[in-house]
Structure formats: C-alpha cells, structure tokens
N, C-alpha and C positions, 0 to 999 in steps of 0.2 A: 046378913052379918058376915058370912064367909068372904064375900068380895071385899068388904071393908078391912077385914083382918089381913087378907092377902095384900091389899093395897098399902096398908100401914107397914107391913113387913118390907115392901119394896121401898117406901119412902124412908124408912129408918136406916136404909143402907147409905143414904146421903147425909154424911156427917158434917161436911164443910159448908160454910156460908150459912144463910138463914132464910127460911120462907115459911109461909103458913098455908094450910089447906082448909077449905070449907067444903065439907062433905055434903052429899045430896040430902041428908037428913038434918042439916043445919049445924052439926058438930064442927067445931074449929079446933085445929091442932097445929102447933108450931114444930118445925124440924130444923136440925142443924145446930151449929155451935155459935151462931151469931144472931142478933135481933133480926126478925123477918124483914127482907128487903122487897118482897113481892108476895102476891097471893094467887093461889090456884083455886078456882071456884068450880065445883062440880054442879052442873045443872040437873043431872040425873045420874043414877048409878051406871057403871060400865056394863058392857054385855057379859054374858056368862063366861065366854072365853076371852081372855086378854093376856097380853105379854107380861106376865108377872116378874120376869127376870130381866127385862129391858125397859128401863124407865124412859129413855129417849124416844124409843119407838112407840111405847104406850101413850105417852103424853102428846106426841106428835099426832098420832091417829085420833086420840080423844079430841084434840083441838079441831082437826079437820072435820070430824063428825058432829061438832057442836056440843059434845058432852061437857067440855070445860071452857073457861075463858081465863085469861090472866089479867091481874091488876098490878101495874108497876112497870118499871123500865125493862125493855128487852135486854139491855146491857146487863142488868142485874141477874136476869134469868139465865143468860148464857154464861155469866161468870160462875154461877152455882153449878151449872151443867159441867163446865170445864173443870172445876175443882173436884168434882165427884166422878169424873170419868177417867178411870185409870187406863194407862196404856196396856193393850193386850194384843196378842198375836192374832191377826185376822185369819179366817179360813183361807187356805191356800188353793188357788185355782190352777189348773194345768196351763203349761205354756201355750202360746197361741199356735194354732194349727190352721190349715186352710179353711176349715169349717168355722173357725172362730171369726173370720171376717163377716160372716152372716150375723153372728151374735153382736159384734161391734156395730154393724149397720143398724141392727134393731135397737140397740141401746141409744144410738144417735138419733134414730127416728123417734123414739120415746120422748125425747126432750126437744130437739131442735126442729123437728118437722111438725110442731104444733101449728105452724103456719106463719108466713111473713106478715099477714094481717095482724096476728096476735102480738108478735114481737115489736112491730112498728108502733103499737099503741104506747109503749113505755120506754123503748130504746130511743136514742137520738137519731138524727138524720143519717149518720154514718152506719146505723144498724150494728154498731160495735157492741158485742155481747162479751166484753171482757173489761178488766180494770182500766179506768181512764187515768189521766196524768194531770193533776191540778197544780197550776203554778200559784194560784191563790184560791182560798175557800170560796170566793165569789165567782169563779169561772163557771160558765154554763156547762152543762153536760156535753153538748156538741163541741164547744171550744176545747174542753178537757180531752175528749176522744181524739180530736185532731192533733192535739199536743202529744198524746200517747203514741199515735201513729208516727209523727215526726220524730219523737224521742227514740223509737225503735229503729227507724231508718237511719238516724244519725249514728246510733251506736254501732251499727254494722259497716259504717264507713263505705257506703256504696259508691261505685265509680261507673261512668257511662259504659254501656256494653256488657257489663257483668250479668250473669245469670243468677236470678233470685228464686228460691222456692219458699212458699208459705204453706206449712203443713197444718191443715185445719183452718182454711182461709176465711171462714165465715162468709160474709156478704161481699168480700173482695176489695174493700177500701184500701187495704195495705198494698196489695199488688198493683192496683190502679194508680195510687199516689206515687208508688215507687217508680213506675214507668213514666208518669207525667213529670216528676221532679228530678229524677236521677237518670232517666233515659236507659233503663236496664231492661233486660228481657225477663219478665216475671211470670212465674207459674204458680197457681194455687191449686190445692187439692182439698176435697171435702167429701164426707160421706152423707151429707144432708142434701137430699134432692131439692128441697126448697131453696137452700142457699145457692146451690149450683145453678139453678134456673135463673135466679135473680142476678147473680154475678155475670153469667153469660150474657144476659140481656143488657146489663149496664156496659160491659165491654164493647158490645156492638154499637150501643147508642153513642158512645164516646169515640168510636172509630179507632179503637186501640187493638184490633184483632192481630196486627202484625207484631205487637209488643207484649200483649198479655194473653195468657191462656189459663183456663180453669178446667180441671178434670174431676170427674165423679169417680173416686177410687180410694182404696186404702193405701196409706203411705208405705206399707210393707210390700205393695205390689209394684213400686217404682223399681224398674230394672236399672242397675247402676251402669250396665253396658250402653244404655240408651241415654240415661239422665245423669248429668254432672253439673254441679252448681258451685258458684263462687261464694254464695251466701245462702244460708238456710235459717229461717225463723219458724218458731212455733209459739203461738199465743193462746193460752187457755186450752191446749189440747193434750198436754202431757198427763194431766189428771185423769184422762179417759182411757189410757192404755192398760191400766191394771198393774199391780205390784210385780207380777211374774213377768211382765213384758217391758219393764224399764230398760233392761239390758238390750232387748231387741230394738227398742227405739234408738239407743245410743249406737248400736252396731249399724243400723240403717243410715243414720246421720254420717257415720264414718265412711260408709260405702259411697254415699252421694256427694260428699264434699271433695273438692279438689284439694291437693296438698296446700297447706297454708290458708285454706278457706275458713271463713268465720261463721259461727252459728250463734243465734240468740234464742234462749229458752226462757219463756215467760210462763211461770206456773205458780199455782197455789202450793204452799208448803206447810207442813205441820211441825211442831216441836219434836214429836216423837214418831216412831215408825209403828204401823199396825194399830191405829186408833180410828177405825172407820165409824162414821155416823150411820147407824142402821136405818134410820128414818130417811135420810138423804139418799142412801143407796137404794132403798125400795121405791121411793116416790119421785125423786128428782133426777139423780144421776146414777142409774143402774150400771154396774160394772166399773164404777169410778174408784180411784184410790188416790189419796192425797199423800205424796211422798214427803219425807222430811228433807230439810235442806242438806243435812249431812249425808244422807244416803244417796242424794242426787250428786253431790260433789264427789263422793267416794267413787262413783262410777267413772268419772272423767279420765283419770290416768289409764284405765284399762283400754281406752281407745285412742290413746295418744292425744287427748284433748287437753289444752292448756288454758286454764281459767284466767281471763284478763280482767273481768269486772263483774261485780254483783251489786244489786241494788234492791232494797226492800221498798215495796209500794203499799205496805199494809194499810195505812190510813187513807191512801188514795182509793183503795177498794171499798172501804167503809163509806166514804163520800159517794162513790159511784153507786153503791147499792141504795144509799139514802135517796139519791136522785131517782133511781129506777122505781123505788117503792112510791115515792111522791107521784110519779107519772102513772104508775099502776093504779093508785087510789083514784085518780081523776077519771079512770075508765072502768071502775069496778062494775057498774051496772051493765056495761056492754060485755064485759068478760063473763059476768054471771049469767047473762041471757044466753050465751053461747055454750059455756062449759059448766055452769051450775055453781051453787054455793060452796060445795065441798072443794072444788077446784080453787075458787077464790081464796078460801081459808088456807088451803095448802100453799098456794104461791105467796100469799101474804106472809105466812110463817117462814117460808124459804127466804124471801128477800129481807125481811126484818131480822130474822135470825142470823143470816150470814153477815149483815152489816155489824150486828152486835158482836159476833164471833171474831171479826177482824179487830174490833176495838178492845176486847177484854179476855179472849181465850188463848192467845198465842198463835192463832191461825195467821198465816202470813202469805205474802205473794212476793216472789223474787224474779228478777230478770238476771240471768246469767249469760255472759258473753264469753265464748271460748273459741280457740282456733284448733284446726287439725294439724298437729305438728307445730313447730315453731314458725312464727312469722315475724321477721325482722324489718318489714317494710311498713309497719303501721306507725302512725304518729306516736311520738315518745310520751306525750301527755294525753289526757282525755278532755282537753279544752274544747275539741271539736264537737263533743256531745252536748255541752251546756251553752255554747254560744248561740245567740238568737240569729 
C-alpha cells in the first residue's frame, strides 16, 4: 500500500497532458488535464527502494527491468514528459582538470566501446553515429549519411591543401572523404579505442596514410604550437564535454584555428539550459550535457567567432533514429544473446525515445558555421552549400 501511495504522489506531480496507469493489483487511474493518450501498465509492484522524486529515472529503470510496459505512441509519451519536466539548474561539476581526461575516456568507453560488431548491426555502412541528412523521406540511411558528410564538407568550403581537424571523428568517414574529394590534409581525434583501431585500419587499406591521420587523444591535449588548422569540425561531440567545459571547448578551437579559419559545430541543442535527462545521464551518456542554442551562440563573440550560418536538422535526426531502431529490431535476438534482455529494453527505449523527443519535445540539432575573426574571402552567398 505504501508503494502505491508514494507512486501516486509522484504521478500527481504531472499535471500536463493525459495518461492512465494500470497498477499491479488491477486498479486503473487517469492523470493529467487531458484525455489519456497512452497507458503505463505495471506487471508487478516496484522494489522497496525506488526514485520517488524522479519520474523519468524511475519509469526508465522500471521499463528496463520489465516492471512496466507502455501502450500507445512514444511521441505521446515524450510529449507528456516534456510538458511536465520543468527547467532546473543541474548539479555543477568542477572545471576539467588533467585527471578529468580519464573520466571523459571512461564515459566514452561506456557508450562507444560496446564494440564495432554491436554498432555495425544497426548503423549503416559508413558507421556514422550522428544525424543523417535526408533530401527525401525515401532516402536510405546510407544515402542520407553520405549526404550529411557531403553537406558538412560543402559548408566549410574546403580547398586543396588545407588542414582539416575532426574532433570526435567516429569511424573516420568524414576525414577520409574530405581527403579523397577535396585533397586536404585531414586529422581526426577520438577517445574511443574501437573507433581508433577501425579508422586506422581503413586509412591503411585505402592507402591514405600521407593525407589522413587519426589520433587516440583528448582534444584538449592538442598543442597549438604543433597543430594549426584551416578548418575544424565537430559532429556529435559537443554534447559530451559537460556544461562547465563549453568555454574550454571554444577556447581550444580558437587556439587551433588559423586567423580567418572556419569551424562547423554539429550538436544536439535544447530549448532551455540545465534540463538534464537523469535516465540518459545514468545509462546512455554519462557526463553528457545538451546545451541550449542560445548559450552556445552566446559564447561565440567571447572568442572572436563570427557566426555565418545555422541550420536545424531536427526532423532529420528523428528519421535517422527511426532507421536505427528498425535496424536494431532486426537484430534483437543477436543483441539479447550477447547483452541480455535488460540491455535490449534499455537501448530500445533510448532509440525510440530520442526519435520521439526530436519530434515533440523541442529537442533540436543544429549546425553552426563560424569563422575566427572576419573572413572577407568567402563566397558572398551560400549557393555553394546547396548545389549538387
């Protein structure tokens, strides 16, 4: 009885939207200020200790453990979550110190070093683990990921012989394609051992050792006396640096860019500052922080960065995640045999939930292009980006 009372107190805090709950003893109750759009079904009562003050974490863990299931659209579920999750100031972490490099490496290992075999089950051939770029809804995932890579490389207006840095280079397709198509000197850095090994192998197989280099290191360890770049990109990495390190990221870009150099920042953004998803932070991306668009842009003038172009790819990411989940479903038995039922439920919730969040919660993804100082030598229009 006490557990049900505590749970009802938690559910009664969610006033917006509408949903119903079927408790383990068969009782059903509606919550919110709208007709129920989905249903939460308890198969059994929760454990003695549960997070009675954090509904997102509680229901995420309950789903992983098979205590509950949902009936209804994930879009409806995430809409209600968004309506009832008020902005709040996150717990502040100390600024990055040398010892934090180990922490960041561990955080990256937690997610990205699950293994190339795992990610290859549901990513496309490019192994791109970031938002694709769909010119039509019928584009294949592989086609859309190549279009994303090309879209990024067009935006930074690459010229032969320039030096390009990709911070958080994943499996290396961007730096390899940049070298092949634009004849630049491309360097990628990653903290993921699995990504580093695979990228190094592919560079060698393609005979690109003289043009492409990959390093297993933290971006903060790049020495500006040794490394200088004409163009710097970062795709899906900014979300991992942490709120207190956003300024450190911008400062490092300033140190590494030549005067007039161009940078592209591809990052998930939120509507408001300080609204961390506790379940995501605990199980999917430890140490991560999704910045708001305005706090990101606010930083630019402090480093003499001049914003040239910004583009939202929100619905592109929803489509990308839909493709990933469809691919994931095709290999569920294989994933379950290796990682277990709880892992399958966790990753299913992550992929489905993120897709829905991009559609209904205000979660966004933006590409920002900016220069270090003024650059008067760039094309006067942006036609070069969108021409085929």
